N, C-alpha and C positions, 0 to 999 in steps of 0.2 A: 838643444831642444829636449824637453822631457817627454817621456812616453805618454803621459796624460795629454799633453798638448798635441802630440802626433795622432792619438786616437780621436780626439775631438776634431782636429783638423781633417782627418780622413773622413769622418762622418759628415762634416760640413761640405767637403769636396763631393762626396757621393750625392748628397741631397741637392747641392747647387747644380751639378752637371746633369743629374737626372731631370731636374726641373727645366733647365735650359734645353736639354735634348728633347724632352716631351713637348715643349712649346714649339720648338723648331720643326719637329716631326709633324705636329698638327698643322702648322701654317704652310710648310713647304711640301707636305705629303711625300717626303723622302725619308724612309725609315732610318737609314744609317748615316745621315748627314753629319751629326756631331761626332760620330766615331771617327770619321775621316778628317774632320777639322781639328779634333782634340790634340793630336801630336804637333800640329803647327802651332796651336795656341800654347802648348807647353814649351816648345822651343823658344817662342817669342817671350814667354814669361820668364824663363830661366836666363836667357841670354840678355846682356845689357847693350846689345848692338841695335842701332836704329833700323827700322824696317827698310829704309831706302838703301842702306849699305848692303843688303842682300842682293840688290839689283846692280849697284855700282861696283862693289868690292865683294863679289860672291865667294871667292875662295877664302878670303880672310874671315868673312862673317861665318861661313860654314865651319871653318876650323875652330873659331872661337866657340861656336855653339857646341861642337863635338867635345871640346875640352871641358866646357861647363857641364855637359851631360855626364861625362865620366867622373866629374868631381862631386856628384851628388851623394849625399849620405843615404843610408838605408831608410831612415824615417821619411826623408823627402820623397824617395821613390815609393814608399808605402802610401803616402798621402796622394801622390799623383796617380798611383795605380787605382786607388779608390775613386778618383775622378773619372778615370777611364771606365771603371766598372759601372759608375752611375750613368755614363753615356750609353753603354751597352744595355743596361737594364731599361733605359728609356726606349731604346729600339725594340727590345723584346716585348715590353709592355704595349707599345703602340701596335706591333704586329699581332699580338694576342687580341687586343681590342678590335682591330679590323677584321680578324678572322671570326670573332664572336658576333659581328654584325654592327658594331658601333661605327658611326661615321662622324668624323670631326670636321665640321665646316662643309 
């Protein structure tokens, strides 16, 4: 992966997860919902194990996820970090808007 692709991907992850987090925060009225869901989403995205195997074969699925997380390259971590940053910024933005008197729904 080239550095230009990683930068564009990081910006896209930031914008996408900011948008999703902002909408979830407005609808559910829980400020940090996506920040807690994001690591689960990342593990499911990185790992090639079916979701049902986390219930039936827990130790094997978690070991596979751990190995895949350790095998990530720096640019992959960079992009995923920007996704987490977008989720955090969505929570900060919603909190600021609520303190300023805006009410969503």
